[in-house]
Z-matrix of the N, CA and C atoms (Angstrom, degrees):
N
C 1 1.453
C 2 1.486 1 113.25
N 3 1.429 2 116.41 1 -5.21
C 4 1.464 3 116.65 2 -177.29
C 5 1.522 4 117.22 3 -59.48
N 6 1.352 5 116.08 4 -41.13
C 7 1.454 6 120.20 5 179.06
C 8 1.484 7 110.48 6 -63.11
N 9 1.343 8 118.38 7 -44.14
C 10 1.476 9 121.07 8 -179.12
C 11 1.524 10 112.05 9 -63.40
N 12 1.334 11 114.75 10 -37.71
C 13 1.453 12 118.55 11 178.01
C 14 1.575 13 110.53 12 -70.52
N 15 1.266 14 115.56 13 -34.86
C 16 1.500 15 119.36 14 178.40
C 17 1.530 16 110.04 15 -64.62
N 18 1.381 17 117.80 16 -41.05
C 19 1.467 18 121.06 17 177.84
C 20 1.516 19 110.45 18 -66.08
N 21 1.329 20 116.44 19 -42.92
C 22 1.470 21 121.06 20 179.76
C 23 1.523 22 110.74 21 -61.17
N 24 1.313 23 113.83 22 -42.70
C 25 1.490 24 119.08 23 -177.32
C 26 1.523 25 109.43 24 -65.81
N 27 1.332 26 118.23 25 -46.87
C 28 1.461 27 123.78 26 -177.72
C 29 1.524 28 108.18 27 -60.94
N 30 1.361 29 119.26 28 -52.13
C 31 1.448 30 120.14 29 -177.20
C 32 1.550 31 111.13 30 -62.17
N 33 1.282 32 118.02 31 -35.46
C 34 1.445 33 118.18 32 177.80
C 35 1.562 34 111.94 33 -69.96
N 36 1.266 35 116.23 34 -38.97
C 37 1.492 36 119.96 35 -178.01
C 38 1.534 37 111.81 36 -67.45
N 39 1.356 38 117.03 37 -35.26
C 40 1.443 39 118.74 38 -178.76
C 41 1.520 40 109.46 39 -94.33
N 42 1.351 41 116.90 40 10.99
C 43 1.483 42 120.78 41 174.32
C 44 1.505 43 113.16 42 60.09
N 45 1.296 44 115.99 43 39.81
C 46 1.464 45 120.90 44 176.20
C 47 1.525 46 111.69 45 -110.00
N 48 1.340 47 117.06 46 3.89
C 49 1.439 48 119.21 47 179.27
C 50 1.508 49 110.60 48 -157.60
N 51 1.313 50 116.64 49 148.09
C 52 1.474 51 122.88 50 173.71
C 53 1.545 52 107.07 51 -102.27
N 54 1.296 53 116.45 52 111.86
C 55 1.511 54 118.52 53 -177.73
C 56 1.493 55 107.62 54 -81.94
N 57 1.322 56 120.41 55 123.37
C 58 1.438 57 126.72 56 -179.37
C 59 1.505 58 110.03 57 -119.26
N 60 1.327 59 115.89 58 130.24
C 61 1.474 60 120.13 59 177.62
C 62 1.480 61 113.70 60 137.58
N 63 1.271 62 119.54 61 -139.18
C 64 1.465 63 123.71 62 -177.23
C 65 1.552 64 108.12 63 -110.22
N 66 1.318 65 113.24 64 162.65
C 67 1.529 66 121.51 65 176.49
C 68 1.509 67 106.98 66 -62.82
N 69 1.348 68 114.80 67 134.78
C 70 1.460 69 119.71 68 178.00
C 71 1.535 70 108.93 69 -74.19
N 72 1.370 71 114.62 70 168.64
C 73 1.449 72 120.02 71 -175.95
C 74 1.543 73 113.53 72 -73.82
N 75 1.301 74 117.06 73 -25.51
C 76 1.450 75 118.48 74 -176.00
C 77 1.502 76 114.95 75 78.05
N 78 1.304 77 116.10 76 36.68
C 79 1.433 78 122.95 77 177.64
C 80 1.516 79 114.83 78 -64.97
N 81 1.305 80 117.97 79 154.75
C 82 1.493 81 119.25 80 -179.83
C 83 1.532 82 109.55 81 -82.35
N 84 1.335 83 116.00 82 161.30
C 85 1.452 84 121.56 83 174.18
C 86 1.548 85 113.62 84 -69.11
N 87 1.378 86 113.02 85 -35.25
C 88 1.459 87 115.58 86 -179.57
C 89 1.528 88 107.27 87 -151.00
N 90 1.365 89 114.15 88 130.72
C 91 1.433 90 121.36 89 177.34
C 92 1.527 91 113.36 90 -113.74
N 93 1.334 92 117.50 91 147.53
C 94 1.415 93 120.32 92 177.11
C 95 1.559 94 110.91 93 -136.71
N 96 1.306 95 116.31 94 138.86
C 97 1.476 96 119.82 95 -179.48
C 98 1.525 97 107.84 96 -96.87
N 99 1.336 98 116.26 97 123.52
C 100 1.460 99 122.91 98 -177.09
C 101 1.508 100 108.54 99 -115.63
N 102 1.362 101 113.38 100 135.90
C 103 1.416 102 118.93 101 174.90
C 104 1.507 103 113.47 102 -81.16
N 105 1.287 104 117.63 103 133.62
C 106 1.491 105 120.50 104 179.87
C 107 1.525 106 110.88 105 -85.90
N 108 1.335 107 114.41 106 103.11
C 109 1.446 108 119.73 107 -179.54
C 110 1.564 109 111.54 108 61.37
N 111 1.304 110 114.22 109 -136.11
C 112 1.472 111 120.65 110 176.78
C 113 1.523 112 112.93 111 -104.03
N 114 1.399 113 112.98 112 13.49
C 115 1.433 114 116.56 113 -178.27
C 116 1.528 115 112.70 114 -81.04
N 117 1.350 116 112.54 115 -175.60
C 118 1.476 117 115.21 116 177.59
C 119 1.484 118 108.02 117 -99.52
N 120 1.277 119 118.90 118 18.60
C 121 1.508 120 120.90 119 178.98
C 122 1.516 121 109.64 120 -100.40
N 123 1.300 122 115.36 121 142.29
C 124 1.457 123 123.05 122 -178.13
C 125 1.500 124 109.16 123 -125.65
N 126 1.280 125 115.71 124 151.67
C 127 1.509 126 121.86 125 179.16
C 128 1.541 127 107.56 126 -126.58
N 129 1.338 128 114.46 127 124.25
C 130 1.467 129 119.32 128 176.89
C 131 1.518 130 109.98 129 -96.73
N 132 1.316 131 118.76 130 119.30
C 133 1.459 132 120.78 131 -175.92
C 134 1.540 133 109.13 132 -132.13
N 135 1.326 134 115.49 133 150.89
C 136 1.497 135 119.91 134 174.27
C 137 1.542 136 109.08 135 -74.02
N 138 1.285 137 119.05 136 131.78
C 139 1.452 138 121.03 137 -177.19
C 140 1.503 139 112.10 138 -112.56
N 141 1.328 140 118.39 139 3.22
C 142 1.499 141 120.91 140 172.74
C 143 1.484 142 107.28 141 -146.65
N 144 1.277 143 115.23 142 158.62
C 145 1.480 144 120.09 143 -179.99
C 146 1.544 145 108.84 144 -146.73
N 147 1.338 146 111.64 145 166.75
C 148 1.473 147 119.23 146 -177.46
C 149 1.491 148 107.73 147 -90.24
N 150 1.360 149 118.34 148 119.38
C 151 1.440 150 122.10 149 179.06
C 152 1.540 151 109.40 150 -123.71
N 153 1.275 152 114.28 151 142.40
C 154 1.492 153 119.52 152 -177.38
C 155 1.516 154 112.32 153 174.66
N 156 1.334 155 118.74 154 175.89
C 157 1.456 156 118.61 155 -178.90
C 158 1.491 157 113.67 156 -69.57
N 159 1.283 158 122.09 157 -9.31
C 160 1.424 159 125.08 158 176.84
C 161 1.482 160 114.72 159 -84.74
N 162 1.328 161 117.32 160 -3.41
C 163 1.484 162 120.30 161 -175.29
C 164 1.467 163 114.05 162 -72.24
N 165 1.270 164 118.12 163 -16.28
C 166 1.467 165 120.59 164 -178.44
C 167 1.517 166 113.01 165 61.84
N 168 1.324 167 117.06 166 49.06
C 169 1.479 168 121.59 167 177.12
C 170 1.509 169 111.12 168 74.86
N 171 1.339 170 117.38 169 40.62
C 172 1.467 171 118.84 170 179.83
C 173 1.519 172 116.29 171 99.23
N 174 1.367 173 116.09 172 -12.89
C 175 1.468 174 117.76 173 -179.24
C 176 1.531 175 109.64 174 -83.92
N 177 1.215 176 117.21 175 119.43
C 178 1.456 177 122.15 176 178.86
C 179 1.558 178 109.35 177 -128.99
N 180 1.350 179 113.61 178 -173.76
C 181 1.412 180 120.94 179 -179.57
C 182 1.564 181 112.46 180 -85.20
N 183 1.363 182 115.15 181 -11.37
C 184 1.484 183 117.74 182 -175.12
C 185 1.588 184 109.44 183 -71.02
N 186 1.292 185 111.90 184 131.89
C 187 1.437 186 117.79 185 178.78
C 188 1.560 187 111.52 186 92.56
N 189 1.316 188 117.13 187 -47.79
C 190 1.440 189 119.42 188 -178.68
C 191 1.595 190 113.56 189 -97.75
N 192 1.334 191 113.78 190 -19.10
C 193 1.515 192 115.76 191 179.81
C 194 1.499 193 111.03 192 87.04
N 195 1.305 194 113.31 193 170.88
C 196 1.528 195 120.53 194 175.82
C 197 1.494 196 108.82 195 -95.99
N 198 1.326 197 114.39 196 120.09
C 199 1.451 198 120.58 197 176.54
C 200 1.495 199 111.01 198 -76.78
N 201 1.306 200 121.66 199 128.09
C 202 1.423 201 123.08 200 -176.40
C 203 1.536 202 110.69 201 -73.49
N 204 1.337 203 115.93 202 153.26
C 205 1.455 204 121.40 203 171.48
C 206 1.581 205 111.43 204 -66.91
N 207 1.298 206 114.10 205 -37.20
C 208 1.421 207 122.55 206 -179.25
C 209 1.545 208 107.89 207 -123.52
N 210 1.293 209 117.86 208 103.68
C 211 1.486 210 117.86 209 -178.16
C 212 1.551 211 110.55 210 -83.33
N 213 1.321 212 112.66 211 125.12
C 214 1.492 213 118.02 212 -176.07
C 215 1.517 214 107.54 213 -159.04
N 216 1.309 215 121.47 214 145.49
C 217 1.462 216 122.76 215 175.34
C 218 1.519 217 112.64 216 -46.51
N 219 1.300 218 115.52 217 145.73
C 220 1.546 219 120.90 218 -175.22
C 221 1.553 220 109.99 219 -58.66
N 222 1.368 221 115.73 220 -39.95
C 223 1.472 222 117.27 221 -176.28
C 224 1.521 223 111.87 222 -70.37
N 225 1.300 224 120.11 223 -12.19
C 226 1.474 225 122.58 224 178.64
C 227 1.533 226 110.11 225 -107.12
N 228 1.266 227 119.32 226 -0.04
C 229 1.460 228 123.28 227 -174.03
C 230 1.548 229 112.60 228 -64.16
N 231 1.294 230 116.13 229 -45.00
C 232 1.476 231 119.25 230 -178.14
C 233 1.518 232 112.15 231 -65.90
N 234 1.337 233 118.18 232 -40.37
C 235 1.453 234 120.50 233 176.68
C 236 1.542 235 110.38 234 -62.75
N 237 1.320 236 116.53 235 -44.27
C 238 1.459 237 118.93 236 179.27
C 239 1.510 238 111.32 237 -64.94
N 240 1.289 239 117.60 238 -40.89
C 241 1.479 240 119.47 239 178.18
C 242 1.504 241 111.11 240 -59.70
N 243 1.321 242 116.50 241 -45.10
C 244 1.475 243 115.88 242 179.49
C 245 1.498 244 113.27 243 -66.95
N 246 1.332 245 118.11 244 -28.91
C 247 1.436 246 122.94 245 174.41
C 248 1.488 247 112.98 246 -63.31
N 249 1.356 248 115.51 247 -40.09
C 250 1.442 249 125.22 248 178.45
C 251 1.539 250 107.57 249 -64.87
N 252 1.317 251 115.39 250 -48.59
C 253 1.486 252 118.04 251 179.46
C 254 1.575 253 113.23 252 -59.57
N 255 1.302 254 116.19 253 -37.58
C 256 1.402 255 122.64 254 177.55
C 257 1.547 256 109.50 255 -63.60
N 258 1.336 257 116.17 256 -43.47
C 259 1.475 258 120.28 257 176.71
C 260 1.538 259 111.96 258 -63.31
N 261 1.298 260 115.72 259 -42.32
C 262 1.458 261 119.50 260 -178.81
C 263 1.525 262 111.21 261 -65.76
N 264 1.313 263 116.09 262 -37.63
C 265 1.491 264 115.40 263 175.72
C 266 1.510 265 114.63 264 -66.35
N 267 1.299 266 114.88 265 -27.63
C 268 1.482 267 119.75 266 -179.20
C 269 1.526 268 112.78 267 -84.96
N 270 1.329 269 118.10 268 -13.78
C 271 1.430 270 121.20 269 -173.13
C 272 1.550 271 115.03 270 -60.63
N 273 1.329 272 120.71 271 -46.58
C 274 1.449 273 120.57 272 176.36
C 275 1.548 274 114.70 273 -55.51
N 276 1.294 275 114.83 274 -42.77
C 277 1.426 276 119.05 275 177.50
C 278 1.474 277 114.56 276 -64.70
N 279 1.374 278 116.34 277 -41.89
C 280 1.498 279 122.42 278 178.41
C 281 1.535 280 108.40 279 -62.29
N 282 1.326 281 117.31 280 -45.17
C 283 1.464 282 118.98 281 -177.47
C 284 1.564 283 111.25 282 -65.22
N 285 1.360 284 113.63 283 -40.11
C 286 1.454 285 116.28 284 179.60
C 287 1.507 286 113.56 285 -65.38
N 288 1.354 287 114.34 286 -42.55
C 289 1.525 288 114.42 287 177.07
C 290 1.535 289 112.31 288 -65.83
N 291 1.326 290 115.89 289 -35.72
C 292 1.504 291 117.91 290 176.64
C 293 1.533 292 110.93 291 -64.23
N 294 1.313 293 117.60 292 -38.27
C 295 1.480 294 118.75 293 176.69
C 296 1.519 295 112.77 294 -64.56
N 297 1.331 296 114.59 295 -40.58
C 298 1.478 297 120.16 296 178.12
C 299 1.519 298 110.59 297 -65.29
N 300 1.298 299 118.49 298 -40.36
C 301 1.441 300 121.70 299 179.06
C 302 1.496 301 112.82 300 -64.57
N 303 1.377 302 117.14 301 -39.67
C 304 1.450 303 120.60 302 176.47
C 305 1.530 304 110.13 303 -65.68
N 306 1.342 305 119.76 304 -42.06
C 307 1.407 306 120.75 305 177.96
C 308 1.489 307 115.25 306 -66.44
N 309 1.301 308 118.40 307 -30.61
C 310 1.490 309 121.25 308 -176.25
C 311 1.498 310 113.59 309 -89.68
N 312 1.334 311 118.14 310 -30.11
C 313 1.491 312 120.29 311 -167.36
C 314 1.530 313 115.09 312 -125.47
N 315 1.384 314 118.14 313 -21.53
C 316 1.439 315 114.28 314 -176.07
C 317 1.532 316 112.82 315 -70.91
N 318 1.320 317 115.69 316 128.99
C 319 1.491 318 117.62 317 -171.10
C 320 1.491 319 111.13 318 -81.44
N 321 1.307 320 121.80 319 -20.34
C 322 1.456 321 120.99 320 177.19
C 323 1.553 322 108.11 321 -87.50
N 324 1.321 323 113.35 322 78.05
C 325 1.477 324 120.46 323 -167.64
C 326 1.528 325 109.95 324 -66.28
N 327 1.372 326 118.06 325 -27.19
C 328 1.483 327 117.47 326 -177.98
C 329 1.541 328 113.73 327 -69.83
N 330 1.350 329 113.71 328 -13.21
C 331 1.450 330 117.04 329 -178.44
C 332 1.563 331 112.58 330 -102.33
N 333 1.287 332 114.67 331 -5.26
C 334 1.480 333 120.66 332 -179.94
C 335 1.565 334 112.10 333 -58.70
N 336 1.293 335 119.61 334 -50.38
C 337 1.443 336 120.97 335 -178.59
C 338 1.522 337 114.64 336 -53.88
N 339 1.342 338 112.64 337 -43.97
C 340 1.497 339 117.75 338 177.19
C 341 1.525 340 113.32 339 -64.57
N 342 1.334 341 115.48 340 -34.28
C 343 1.459 342 120.94 341 -179.78
C 344 1.537 343 108.85 342 -71.27
N 345 1.353 344 117.18 343 -39.73
C 346 1.432 345 119.54 344 -176.64
C 347 1.578 346 108.88 345 -69.43
N 348 1.312 347 115.56 346 -37.19
C 349 1.461 348 118.35 347 176.57
C 350 1.409 349 110.68 348 -66.24
N 351 1.314 350 122.09 349 -39.62
C 352 1.432 351 125.77 350 -178.13
C 353 1.528 352 109.16 351 -64.55
N 354 1.341 353 118.28 352 -41.18
C 355 1.432 354 122.58 353 -176.51
C 356 1.605 355 106.91 354 -65.44
N 357 1.337 356 114.53 355 -43.97
C 358 1.460 357 119.68 356 -175.84
C 359 1.528 358 114.34 357 -68.47
N 360 1.361 359 116.00 358 -25.04
C 361 1.463 360 120.44 359 -177.73
C 362 1.521 361 113.62 360 -103.65
N 363 1.302 362 119.78 361 0.74
C 364 1.449 363 120.67 362 -179.81
C 365 1.533 364 113.01 363 -68.01
N 366 1.295 365 116.23 364 148.98
C 367 1.475 366 123.11 365 178.76
C 368 1.498 367 106.41 366 -98.20
N 369 1.342 368 114.98 367 111.69
C 370 1.452 369 120.61 368 179.83
C 371 1.552 370 115.67 369 -97.68
N 372 1.370 371 115.00 370 10.09
C 373 1.434 372 119.62 371 -169.99
C 374 1.575 373 110.22 372 -66.44
N 375 1.310 374 119.03 373 -22.93
C 376 1.451 375 120.34 374 -178.59
C 377 1.505 376 112.85 375 -93.24
N 378 1.300 377 118.82 376 1.14
C 379 1.464 378 123.07 377 -178.66
C 380 1.509 379 109.74 378 -80.89
N 381 1.297 380 116.95 379 116.98
C 382 1.461 381 122.99 380 -179.33
C 383 1.535 382 114.99 381 -121.10
N 384 1.344 383 115.97 382 1.22
C 385 1.456 384 119.49 383 177.85
C 386 1.515 385 109.09 384 -158.40
N 387 1.360 386 117.86 385 164.86
C 388 1.410 387 124.29 386 177.46
C 389 1.521 388 111.69 387 -56.73
N 390 1.369 389 114.91 388 -40.58
C 391 1.430 390 121.28 389 180.00
C 392 1.552 391 109.87 390 -62.88
N 393 1.228 392 119.50 391 -41.75
C 394 1.484 393 125.18 392 174.48
C 395 1.468 394 111.01 393 -57.70
N 396 1.337 395 117.47 394 -46.89
C 397 1.472 396 123.87 395 -175.93
C 398 1.568 397 107.73 396 -65.43
N 399 1.281 398 115.53 397 -48.50
C 400 1.497 399 120.73 398 -177.62
C 401 1.502 400 108.14 399 -59.58
N 402 1.343 401 120.66 400 -48.16
C 403 1.403 402 124.69 401 -178.44
C 404 1.491 403 111.21 402 -60.65
N 405 1.333 404 118.09 403 -47.58
C 406 1.420 405 123.32 404 179.20
C 407 1.551 406 113.94 405 -61.34
N 408 1.319 407 114.74 406 -43.00
C 409 1.430 408 119.86 407 -179.73
C 410 1.535 409 112.81 408 -68.14
N 411 1.346 410 115.18 409 -42.30
C 412 1.466 411 115.47 410 177.85
C 413 1.470 412 113.75 411 -65.78
N 414 1.330 413 116.64 412 -43.04
C 415 1.466 414 119.63 413 179.65
C 416 1.535 415 112.19 414 -60.54
N 417 1.394 416 117.56 415 -42.66
C 418 1.408 417 121.71 416 -178.44
C 419 1.524 418 111.96 417 -70.53
N 420 1.349 419 116.70 418 -48.18
C 421 1.471 420 121.57 419 -175.06
C 422 1.536 421 110.28 420 -64.68
N 423 1.322 422 117.07 421 -43.48
C 424 1.425 423 120.74 422 179.74
C 425 1.537 424 113.30 423 -67.32
N 426 1.336 425 117.67 424 -36.04
C 427 1.464 426 121.19 425 173.59
C 428 1.543 427 112.82 426 -63.17
N 429 1.338 428 114.64 427 -42.95
C 430 1.475 429 117.56 428 179.78
C 431 1.510 430 112.87 429 -71.95
N 432 1.330 431 118.26 430 -42.99
C 433 1.466 432 121.32 431 -174.90
C 434 1.577 433 111.66 432 -88.00
N 435 1.318 434 115.79 433 -14.12
C 436 1.469 435 119.91 434 -178.36
C 437 1.567 436 109.61 435 56.86
N 438 1.373 437 113.19 436 32.67
C 439 1.448 438 120.02 437 -176.28
C 440 1.532 439 108.85 438 -125.96
N 441 1.323 440 116.62 439 102.47
C 442 1.517 441 118.05 440 -176.15
C 443 1.555 442 109.30 441 -71.57
N 444 1.248 443 119.80 442 -8.74
C 445 1.537 444 120.55 443 178.00
C 446 1.489 445 111.65 444 -83.36
N 447 1.282 446 118.09 445 -9.54
C 448 1.473 447 123.09 446 -178.34
C 449 1.537 448 105.93 447 -84.51
N 450 1.350 449 115.66 448 104.62
C 451 1.478 450 120.14 449 -171.63
C 452 1.524 451 108.47 450 -129.55
N 453 1.316 452 114.32 451 141.98
C 454 1.440 453 125.22 452 171.39
C 455 1.529 454 107.96 453 -107.81
N 456 1.299 455 116.82 454 133.01
C 457 1.479 456 118.95 455 -177.81
C 458 1.546 457 108.02 456 -136.55
N 459 1.302 458 116.36 457 135.44
C 460 1.450 459 121.44 458 175.90
C 461 1.513 460 110.08 459 -91.83
N 462 1.326 461 116.12 460 129.75
C 463 1.483 462 121.95 461 175.92
C 464 1.478 463 109.62 462 -109.86
N 465 1.344 464 118.05 463 126.94
C 466 1.393 465 125.01 464 -177.85
C 467 1.500 466 108.06 465 -85.45
N 468 1.380 467 116.77 466 177.99
C 469 1.444 468 119.09 467 179.34
C 470 1.495 469 114.52 468 -60.80
N 471 1.401 470 118.35 469 -30.73
C 472 1.418 471 119.58 470 179.22
C 473 1.482 472 108.74 471 -69.12
N 474 1.323 473 119.88 472 -37.93
C 475 1.486 474 120.26 473 -177.25
C 476 1.508 475 111.61 474 -67.79
N 477 1.335 476 117.57 475 -36.29
C 478 1.479 477 122.40 476 -178.82
C 479 1.480 478 111.07 477 -79.76
N 480 1.253 479 123.62 478 -14.22
C 481 1.441 480 123.20 479 -178.11
C 482 1.560 481 114.09 480 -116.08
N 483 1.390 482 114.39 481 22.35
C 484 1.433 483 115.08 482 178.94
C 485 1.513 484 109.32 483 -68.61
N 486 1.302 485 117.28 484 134.41
C 487 1.444 486 123.02 485 177.45
C 488 1.503 487 109.76 486 -135.70
N 489 1.334 488 112.83 487 171.80
C 490 1.456 489 118.30 488 176.57
C 491 1.537 490 109.27 489 -74.98
N 492 1.331 491 115.04 490 163.88
C 493 1.468 492 118.91 491 -175.06
C 494 1.534 493 111.40 492 -72.01
N 495 1.297 494 120.03 493 -8.49
C 496 1.462 495 123.10 494 -179.60
C 497 1.521 496 108.14 495 -72.48
N 498 1.286 497 115.23 496 146.80
C 499 1.474 498 120.65 497 179.74
C 500 1.513 499 111.73 498 -69.88
N 501 1.362 500 116.63 499 170.64
C 502 1.442 501 118.63 500 -177.34
C 503 1.526 502 114.16 501 -68.67
N 504 1.281 503 117.69 502 -25.08
C 505 1.480 504 121.06 503 -179.44
C 506 1.472 505 112.94 504 -98.88
N 507 1.319 506 118.69 505 -1.09
C 508 1.463 507 121.40 506 -179.72
C 509 1.535 508 108.74 507 -83.60
N 510 1.323 509 117.58 508 143.09
C 511 1.459 510 119.63 509 177.20
C 512 1.495 511 112.07 510 -70.14
N 513 1.305 512 117.45 511 150.73
C 514 1.495 513 120.19 512 177.80
C 515 1.506 514 113.24 513 -59.92
N 516 1.246 515 118.15 514 152.03
C 517 1.439 516 120.30 515 178.25
C 518 1.545 517 108.39 516 -64.40
N 519 1.364 518 114.74 517 143.29
C 520 1.408 519 121.85 518 179.26
C 521 1.492 520 111.86 519 -64.78
N 522 1.360 521 119.45 520 139.05
C 523 1.448 522 123.40 521 176.21
C 524 1.465 523 109.67 522 -72.40
N 525 1.336 524 118.15 523 132.14
C 526 1.480 525 120.86 524 179.89
C 527 1.517 526 110.87 525 -60.93
N 528 1.325 527 118.80 526 141.48
C 529 1.442 528 121.47 527 179.59
C 530 1.513 529 108.66 528 -66.96
N 531 1.371 530 113.30 529 151.07
C 532 1.455 531 118.60 530 177.88
C 533 1.488 532 110.92 531 -72.74
N 534 1.349 533 118.68 532 129.77
C 535 1.510 534 119.51 533 179.32
C 536 1.537 535 110.70 534 -66.26
N 537 1.246 536 113.76 535 154.86
C 538 1.454 537 121.23 536 -177.21
C 539 1.526 538 111.10 537 -83.47
N 540 1.346 539 119.05 538 -31.82
C 541 1.403 540 123.40 539 -174.99
C 542 1.525 541 110.47 540 -71.01
N 543 1.341 542 119.41 541 138.87
C 544 1.435 543 124.36 542 -177.86
C 545 1.532 544 111.55 543 -61.07
N 546 1.356 545 114.76 544 -46.08
C 547 1.483 546 119.04 545 -176.75
C 548 1.548 547 107.88 546 -63.10
N 549 1.360 548 116.69 547 -42.38
C 550 1.463 549 117.68 548 -177.59
C 551 1.537 550 111.10 549 -65.83
N 552 1.360 551 113.68 550 -33.21
C 553 1.549 552 116.63 551 178.00
C 554 1.461 553 108.46 552 -63.77
N 555 1.368 554 116.08 553 -48.07
C 556 1.507 555 119.26 554 -177.93
C 557 1.530 556 110.32 555 -59.99
N 558 1.294 557 114.36 556 -41.01
C 559 1.509 558 116.95 557 -178.89
C 560 1.527 559 109.10 558 -62.21
N 561 1.371 560 117.25 559 -39.34
C 562 1.419 561 119.35 560 179.52
C 563 1.506 562 113.99 561 -67.00
N 564 1.307 563 116.52 562 -40.26
C 565 1.456 564 120.52 563 174.46
C 566 1.527 565 112.29 564 -63.56
N 567 1.295 566 116.67 565 -42.14
C 568 1.500 567 121.74 566 177.87
C 569 1.496 568 111.13 567 -63.46
N 570 1.314 569 117.31 568 -31.46
C 571 1.475 570 120.37 569 178.60
C 572 1.570 571 112.09 570 -74.42
N 573 1.280 572 118.12 571 -20.37
C 574 1.459 573 122.72 572 176.76
C 575 1.506 574 113.63 573 -92.33
N 576 1.330 575 117.65 574 -45.61
C 577 1.454 576 124.65 575 -177.61
C 578 1.516 577 108.46 576 -110.55
N 579 1.405 578 113.14 577 145.70
C 580 1.438 579 121.75 578 171.02
C 581 1.521 580 107.03 579 -136.65
N 582 1.326 581 114.51 580 124.89
C 583 1.403 582 122.15 581 -178.18
C 584 1.534 583 108.94 582 -121.67
N 585 1.325 584 116.72 583 130.16
C 586 1.457 585 120.81 584 178.46
C 587 1.483 586 110.75 585 -152.94
N 588 1.309 587 117.60 586 165.22
C 589 1.452 588 125.70 587 177.96
C 590 1.506 589 110.24 588 -110.27
N 591 1.289 590 116.24 589 118.66
C 592 1.481 591 123.26 590 -178.19
C 593 1.541 592 108.68 591 -84.56
N 594 1.340 593 116.70 592 164.99
C 595 1.476 594 119.68 593 174.30
C 596 1.519 595 109.80 594 -56.04
N 597 1.344 596 113.67 595 142.80
C 598 1.492 597 119.19 596 -177.15
C 599 1.497 598 111.93 597 86.35
N 600 1.374 599 115.26 598 17.89
C 601 1.475 600 120.56 599 177.38
C 602 1.540 601 111.31 600 57.05
N 603 1.370 602 116.00 601 40.09
C 604 1.447 603 121.79 602 176.93
C 605 1.517 604 108.82 603 -96.19
N 606 1.350 605 115.86 604 124.12
C 607 1.469 606 119.90 605 176.34
C 608 1.471 607 111.48 606 -75.22
N 609 1.334 608 119.40 607 140.84
C 610 1.434 609 124.20 608 179.55
C 611 1.522 610 110.02 609 -130.56
N 612 1.334 611 117.87 610 123.04
C 613 1.443 612 124.50 611 179.74
C 614 1.513 613 107.77 612 -124.86
N 615 1.293 614 111.65 613 127.24
C 616 1.505 615 118.24 614 -178.23
C 617 1.565 616 108.29 615 -130.49
N 618 1.328 617 115.59 616 136.34
C 619 1.439 618 119.21 617 169.44
C 620 1.531 619 107.31 618 -134.72
N 621 1.322 620 114.17 619 133.97
C 622 1.443 621 120.44 620 -173.78
C 623 1.513 622 113.26 621 -90.01
N 624 1.343 623 117.08 622 -14.73
C 625 1.471 624 119.46 623 179.85
C 626 1.455 625 106.78 624 -161.82
N 627 1.293 626 118.57 625 161.84
C 628 1.457 627 123.97 626 176.96
C 629 1.528 628 107.87 627 -80.58
N 630 1.335 629 113.17 628 124.52
C 631 1.428 630 117.92 629 -177.06
C 632 1.572 631 111.36 630 -84.14
N 633 1.284 632 114.47 631 158.48
C 634 1.466 633 118.38 632 173.49
C 635 1.596 634 108.99 633 -67.09
N 636 1.297 635 113.62 634 149.26
C 637 1.465 636 119.20 635 -179.37
C 638 1.529 637 113.55 636 -55.16
N 639 1.344 638 115.45 637 -29.86
C 640 1.498 639 117.09 638 178.42
C 641 1.464 640 112.76 639 -67.65
N 642 1.395 641 115.18 640 -31.08
C 643 1.438 642 119.06 641 176.18
C 644 1.558 643 112.83 642 -70.16
N 645 1.335 644 112.70 643 -39.42
C 646 1.446 645 118.38 644 -178.48
C 647 1.550 646 110.18 645 -66.30
N 648 1.281 647 118.98 646 -33.92
C 649 1.460 648 124.86 647 178.98
C 650 1.487 649 113.23 648 -64.11
N 651 1.366 650 118.66 649 -20.70
C 652 1.384 651 121.34 650 -179.44
C 653 1.530 652 113.99 651 -75.20
C-alpha cells in the first residue's frame, strides 16, 4: 500500500485531489526482516522511504498515514465523493446566479463591483459540502461589503417543498372575515406587517404572510 499512499499524499499536498475516507495505515515502501545477532529474534524495519520536496522537512505519510481531507467511514466514502463531485459541477452556476442577484437586487450598488470581483477570484478548492460553501460565501461577502445583513443560505429539498397540512385535493382554508371594530382591524394589520427603523436610519418592513385584499385596503 506504500505506493498508493505516496500518490494520495502527493496529490493532496499539491491540491490536485480531495482525499475522502479514513486515515491510511502509513505503511513503509519497503520492509526487511533482520536477525538480531545469532539469536532467534528478528527485527522488521523499513529500509526505504519517500523523499521529495513535499515532505515538509522530513515529514511524510510514513508511520502516521495520509490524513483525509474529508474523514468518513470507508463504506461511505464513494457516496460522499460523488456528492462532492455533484457540488463541484454546480458551483459555476451557483456563483453566476449569485452574481446576477447582486447586480439586480443589492441596494448598496457602490459595493457590487467589489463583490463580483471577490466571487470571481475566490478559491473554492477546499469546499466539500453545501455548509462549507455557505460559510465561505458569507464570510467573504460580508467582509467585502461590510454588511452583516448580506447572507447566503442553502435550502434543501425539504425547505423548498414545505406545504400546508391540507392534502393536494383539499380546498384551501377560508380566509377569516375582516373584523368590523377599528381596534381589531389595526391589530390584524399589525400582526401581518411590522415596520421599524434600524440603527443608521435604515427602514425595515417585514410581513409574515400575504394578507387578504380586504386587509390591505384598510
